[in-house]
C-alpha positions in Angstrom: 135.7 119.6 84.4 135.4 120.1 80.7 132.2 118.7 79.2 132.1 118.1 75.5 129.7 120.0 73.2 128.0 116.8 72.2 127.3 116.0 75.9 125.9 119.5 76.4 123.7 119.2 73.4 122.5 115.8 74.7 121.5 117.5 78.0 119.6 120.2 76.1 117.8 117.5 74.1 117.0 115.7 77.3 115.6 118.9 78.7 113.4 119.4 75.7 112.2 115.8 76.1 111.3 116.4 79.8 109.4 119.6 78.8 107.5 117.6 76.2 106.5 114.9 78.6 105.4 117.4 81.3 103.5 119.4 78.7 101.7 116.3 77.4 100.8 115.3 81.0 99.5 118.8 81.7 97.4 119.0 78.6 95.9 115.5 79.1 95.2 116.4 82.7 93.4 119.5 81.6 91.4 117.5 79.1 90.4 115.1 81.8 89.3 118.0 84.0 87.0 119.0 81.1 85.6 115.4 81.1 85.2 115.1 84.8 83.6 118.6 85.3 81.8 119.1 82.1 78.9 121.0 83.7 81.3 123.4 85.4 83.2 123.9 82.2 80.0 124.9 80.4 78.7 127.1 83.2 82.0 128.9 83.8 83.4 128.7 80.3 85.3 132.1 80.6 87.2 131.0 83.7 88.1 127.7 82.1 89.3 129.5 79.0 91.5 131.7 81.3 92.9 128.5 82.8 93.7 127.2 79.3 95.5 130.4 78.5 97.5 130.2 81.7 98.4 126.6 80.9 99.6 127.7 77.4 101.7 130.5 78.8 103.2 128.1 81.4 104.1 125.6 78.7 105.6 128.4 76.6 107.7 129.5 79.5 108.8 125.9 80.1 110.1 125.7 76.5 112.0 129.0 77.0 114.3 127.4 79.6 116.0 124.7 77.4 116.0 127.2 74.5 117.9 129.7 76.6 120.4 126.9 77.6 120.7 125.8 74.0 121.7 129.4 73.0 124.3 129.5 75.8 125.7 126.1 74.7 126.0 127.0 71.0 127.2 130.6 71.4 130.9 129.6 70.9 130.3 127.4 67.8 129.8 129.6 64.8 128.6 126.7 62.5 126.0 125.6 65.0 124.8 129.1 65.8 124.5 129.8 62.0 122.5 126.7 61.5 120.2 127.6 64.5 119.7 131.1 63.0 118.8 129.6 59.6 116.3 127.3 61.2 114.7 130.2 63.1 114.6 132.3 59.9 112.9 129.4 58.1 110.3 129.1 60.9 109.6 132.8 60.9 109.1 132.8 57.1 106.7 129.9 57.3 104.6 131.6 60.0 102.2 133.3 57.5 101.4 129.9 56.1 99.8 128.9 59.4 97.2 131.6 59.0 95.2 129.6 56.5 
């Protein structure tokens, strides 16, 4: 079974969408936990901050999965891989702007 490149990219885009929806759900759930347990969050602020860090690392790892699949999908297409590399270069050059 030979799947077209367009279909593979569609699956990768759908995976990014799923990760986005799951991430939004997890962040909203964490916000609600802060609202529901405000006294605990104030009393044990360091533990809650650690939970926030773990959530951030988890969401980062979730984003790595479709990114890895994207790289596997576009590895045989030089124009797509070149465009992906240029986008990553542009993002890396704009990173110092986020320090302001």
